[in-house]
C-alpha positions as CSV (number, residue, x, y, z in Angstrom):
1,M,87.2,116.4,27.8
2,P,84.3,115.1,30.2
3,T,84.7,112.0,32.0
4,I,82.6,108.9,31.0
5,L,80.5,109.5,34.1
6,E,79.8,112.6,32.3
7,L,79.3,111.5,28.6
8,R,77.0,108.7,30.1
9,E,74.7,111.3,30.8
10,Q,73.4,112.0,27.3
11,P,71.7,109.9,25.3
12,H,74.3,107.5,23.9
13,W,75.6,104.6,22.0
14,S,78.2,102.7,23.9
15,Y,80.3,99.3,22.3
16,S,78.6,97.6,25.7
17,A,75.0,98.4,24.3
18,L,76.1,97.8,20.7
19,N,77.6,94.1,22.0
20,T,74.4,93.0,24.6
21,Y,72.1,93.8,21.4
22,L,74.6,91.5,18.9
23,M,74.4,88.6,22.3
24,C,71.2,89.1,22.9
25,S,68.9,91.5,21.3
26,L,66.0,91.0,23.8
27,K,68.6,91.3,26.9
28,Y,69.5,94.8,25.2
29,A,65.5,95.4,24.9
30,F,64.8,94.8,29.2
31,Q,68.3,96.8,29.9
32,Y,68.0,99.7,27.9
33,V,64.3,100.2,26.3
34,Y,62.0,98.3,29.0
35,K,64.8,99.9,32.1
36,A,63.9,96.8,33.3
37,K,65.0,96.3,37.6
38,S,67.9,94.0,37.2
39,E,66.6,90.1,38.9
40,R,69.9,89.3,40.0
41,T,73.4,90.4,39.6
42,S,75.9,87.7,38.6
43,A,79.7,88.8,41.2
44,S,81.8,88.6,38.1
45,L,80.3,92.1,37.1
46,P,81.7,93.9,40.1
47,F,84.7,91.7,40.3
48,G,85.5,92.9,36.9
49,R,84.7,96.6,37.2
50,V,86.9,96.7,40.2
51,F,89.7,94.9,38.9
52,H,89.5,98.0,36.7
53,I,89.1,100.2,39.1
54,A,93.0,98.5,40.9
55,A,94.3,98.5,37.2
56,T,93.9,101.9,36.6
57,S,95.5,103.4,40.2
58,H,98.7,101.8,39.1
59,A,98.6,103.1,35.7
60,R,97.4,106.7,37.5
61,N,100.5,105.8,39.8
62,V,103.1,105.0,37.0
63,M,102.4,108.5,35.3
64,L,103.5,109.7,38.3
65,G,107.3,107.9,38.5
66,K,105.0,106.1,41.2
67,R,104.6,101.9,42.2
68,M,101.7,100.7,44.1
69,T,102.8,97.3,45.9
70,L,100.9,93.9,45.5
71,P,99.1,95.0,49.1
72,E,98.6,98.6,48.3
73,L,96.7,97.4,45.2
74,H,95.1,94.4,46.8
75,E,93.6,97.4,49.5
76,V,92.2,99.1,46.3
77,F,90.4,96.0,45.3
78,A,89.5,94.9,48.7
79,E,88.0,98.3,49.9
80,W,86.0,99.0,46.4
81,F,85.0,95.6,46.0
82,K,83.1,95.2,49.4
83,L,81.4,98.8,48.4
84,E,80.2,97.2,44.6
85,C,78.9,94.4,46.4
86,A,76.9,96.2,48.8
87,A,75.2,98.1,46.0
88,C,74.0,94.9,43.9
89,T,70.4,93.9,43.5
90,N,70.7,89.8,44.8
91,L,74.6,89.4,44.4
92,T,75.0,85.8,43.0
93,F,78.0,83.7,43.5
94,K,79.4,80.4,41.9
95,H,79.9,77.8,44.2
96,G,82.3,77.3,46.6
97,E,82.6,81.7,46.0
98,S,82.3,84.0,48.9
99,I,83.4,88.5,48.9
100,N,86.4,87.1,50.5
101,S,87.4,84.1,48.3
102,L,86.7,86.7,45.8
103,I,89.0,89.3,47.4
104,E,92.0,87.0,48.0
105,Q,91.1,85.5,44.5
106,A,92.0,89.0,43.5
107,R,95.1,89.6,45.3
108,F,97.1,86.7,42.9
109,M,95.5,87.8,39.7
110,L,96.7,91.8,41.1
111,D,100.2,90.0,41.8
112,A,100.2,88.6,37.9
113,L,99.7,91.8,36.6
114,L,102.5,94.0,38.1
115,A,104.6,90.7,37.0
116,R,103.6,91.2,33.6
117,W,103.3,95.2,34.0
118,I,105.1,96.3,31.0
119,D,104.1,99.9,30.1
120,W,106.4,101.8,32.4
121,D,107.1,105.4,30.5
122,N,105.4,105.0,27.7
123,I,101.7,105.8,28.5
124,V,100.0,108.5,27.2
125,S,96.5,109.2,28.7
126,V,95.0,106.8,31.8
127,A,90.7,106.2,31.6
128,H,91.0,108.3,28.2
129,A,86.9,108.9,27.1
130,F,86.0,110.2,23.9
131,K,82.9,110.7,22.1
132,V,83.1,110.4,18.1
133,N,79.5,110.7,15.9
134,V,78.8,107.7,13.6
135,P,77.6,108.6,10.2
136,G,74.1,106.6,10.6
137,L,73.3,106.7,14.2
138,D,71.3,109.3,15.7
139,K,73.4,109.0,18.5
140,P,76.9,109.5,19.3
141,L,79.5,106.7,20.3
142,I,81.1,106.8,23.9
143,G,83.6,105.1,25.3
144,E,86.7,104.8,27.3
145,Y,89.8,103.7,26.9
146,D,91.7,101.7,30.1
147,L,95.1,102.8,29.1
148,L,96.9,104.7,25.8
149,I,100.3,104.1,25.2
150,K,102.8,105.1,22.7
151,E,105.2,101.9,21.5
152,G,107.3,102.9,18.6
153,D,105.8,105.7,15.9
154,G,102.5,105.2,16.8
155,R,99.6,104.7,19.7
156,T,97.6,101.3,21.3
157,I,94.8,101.5,23.5
158,V,95.3,99.0,25.6
159,D,92.1,97.1,27.4
160,W,92.4,95.3,30.7
161,K,90.5,92.0,31.2
162,T,89.8,89.7,33.6
163,S,88.6,86.0,32.5
164,A,87.8,82.1,33.3
165,S,90.5,80.7,31.5
166,R,93.0,81.8,28.5
167,W,92.1,83.5,25.6
168,A,91.9,81.1,22.3
169,E,94.7,82.3,19.7
170,G,93.0,84.5,17.4
171,K,90.1,85.6,19.8
172,A,91.4,89.3,20.1
173,D,91.4,89.4,16.1
174,K,87.1,88.6,16.6
175,D,86.2,91.1,19.4
176,F,83.9,93.8,18.7
177,Q,85.2,96.3,21.5
178,A,88.9,96.2,19.8
179,T,87.0,97.2,16.2
180,A,84.7,100.1,17.8
181,F,86.8,101.5,19.8
182,S,90.1,101.5,17.0
183,Y,87.2,103.3,15.1
184,A,86.3,105.7,17.7
185,Y,90.1,106.8,18.1
186,L,90.7,107.4,14.5
187,M,87.6,109.5,14.4
188,E,89.4,111.6,16.9
189,S,90.0,114.5,15.0
190,D,93.7,114.8,15.4
191,H,94.0,110.9,14.2
192,D,94.5,109.6,10.8
193,T,96.2,106.2,11.3
194,I,94.2,103.2,13.2
195,P,95.8,102.2,16.5
196,A,97.0,99.1,17.3
197,F,95.1,97.2,20.1
198,R,96.4,94.9,23.4
199,F,94.0,92.8,25.3
200,D,95.6,92.2,28.9
201,V,93.5,89.3,30.0
202,V,93.9,88.5,33.5
203,T,92.5,84.5,34.4
204,K,90.4,83.8,37.8
205,T,91.6,80.4,37.5
206,K,93.8,78.6,41.0
207,N,97.7,80.3,39.1
208,P,96.6,83.2,37.3
209,S,98.5,84.2,34.2
210,C,97.9,87.4,32.3
211,D,98.8,87.1,28.3
212,N,99.0,89.9,25.9
213,H,97.0,89.7,22.7
214,Y,97.8,92.1,20.3
215,T,95.5,92.8,16.9
216,Q,94.9,95.3,14.5
217,R,92.2,96.7,12.9
218,T,92.0,97.4,8.9
219,K,89.6,100.2,7.3
220,D,87.6,97.6,6.1
221,D,86.8,95.7,9.0
222,L,86.0,99.9,10.6
223,Q,83.3,100.2,7.6
224,R,81.6,97.1,8.7
225,F,81.6,98.0,12.3
226,V,79.3,101.2,10.8
227,R,77.4,98.6,8.8
228,I,76.7,97.2,12.3
229,A,76.2,99.7,14.0
230,T,73.5,101.1,12.5
231,A,71.8,97.6,11.5
232,I,71.3,97.3,15.0
233,E,70.0,101.2,15.5
234,Q,67.6,100.5,12.8
235,A,66.6,97.4,14.3
236,V,65.9,99.3,17.5
237,K,63.7,101.5,16.1
238,L,61.7,98.7,14.7
239,G,61.3,97.1,17.9
240,V,63.1,94.1,17.3
241,F,63.7,92.4,20.2
242,L,64.2,88.1,20.3
243,P,66.0,86.1,23.1
244,A,69.2,84.4,22.4
245,E,67.8,80.8,23.0
246,T,71.2,79.1,23.2
247,S,73.5,82.1,24.5
248,F,76.5,81.4,26.7
249,G,75.3,84.8,29.0
250,C,71.9,83.0,29.8
251,S,72.7,81.3,33.5
252,D,74.1,84.4,34.6
253,C,71.3,86.8,32.8
254,Q,69.9,89.6,35.3
255,F,66.6,88.9,33.2
256,A,66.5,85.5,32.9
257,D,62.5,85.6,34.6
258,A,61.4,88.2,32.9
259,C,62.9,86.4,28.9
260,K,61.1,83.0,30.0
261,A,57.6,84.9,30.5
262,W,58.5,87.2,27.2
263,H,56.5,85.3,25.4
264,R,52.9,86.1,26.9
265,S,53.9,89.5,27.4
266,S,52.8,92.7,25.3
267,A,56.5,93.0,23.9
268,A,56.8,90.4,22.5
269,K,53.1,90.2,20.8
270,H,54.2,93.6,19.6
271,V,56.9,91.5,17.1
272,C,54.9,89.5,15.6
273,M,52.4,92.6,14.9
274,A,55.4,93.9,13.6
275,A,56.5,90.9,11.4
């Protein structure tokens, strides 16, 4: 199977793209259709990406029968985070944050992850890329499982998350990513059982915690996913892109200025004419 970077070189759908449309279709348009230049980048984005890099490094070492120490893992994070931040456009921080303070915060979060690490001898694959066709979509769905593990007679997909606070009970049961990835796993040629899904959520708090949130999807959930995905593609073809005026993501959106001017643009006139 090609890597996720290789899969991204061809036309495709991803969970991120589908979810972006659901959260704010106008943001989807700026990012994927208009190819607008990012105005700013919240430091939380490279932080999350690099946290995944560090966790992946540890998981790969576990597969080889090794254990990374906290200083080794922290060094991986620090080096990659500095590189990611240097490549970002107009990097922005929350009040009191800086590159150095986030590197220090990551040390405590990685310590929490290591303390709750439970996958020592059951890892099937790490950073497992996938590509599946979805009925009704013109492009394949691609993505990458952070971790695929064996539990009992079945398989569980594991996804690492960083979060500002602990997840509420039941949040995992409603998460669109778990549905999309469970669908992809089932559609892969040699699978006939829907996998379990586990989110390992590490909090960006003064005293970080790491919680394991298990969830399971049904065939009806996967049918609903297909219906949603095909409806999104149809809406994109029609050029239906509208701002989400009350979205929680507005505060650090990388297209906030373009959004404020959207109603005066030709794109907004196109939507009105289509309606």
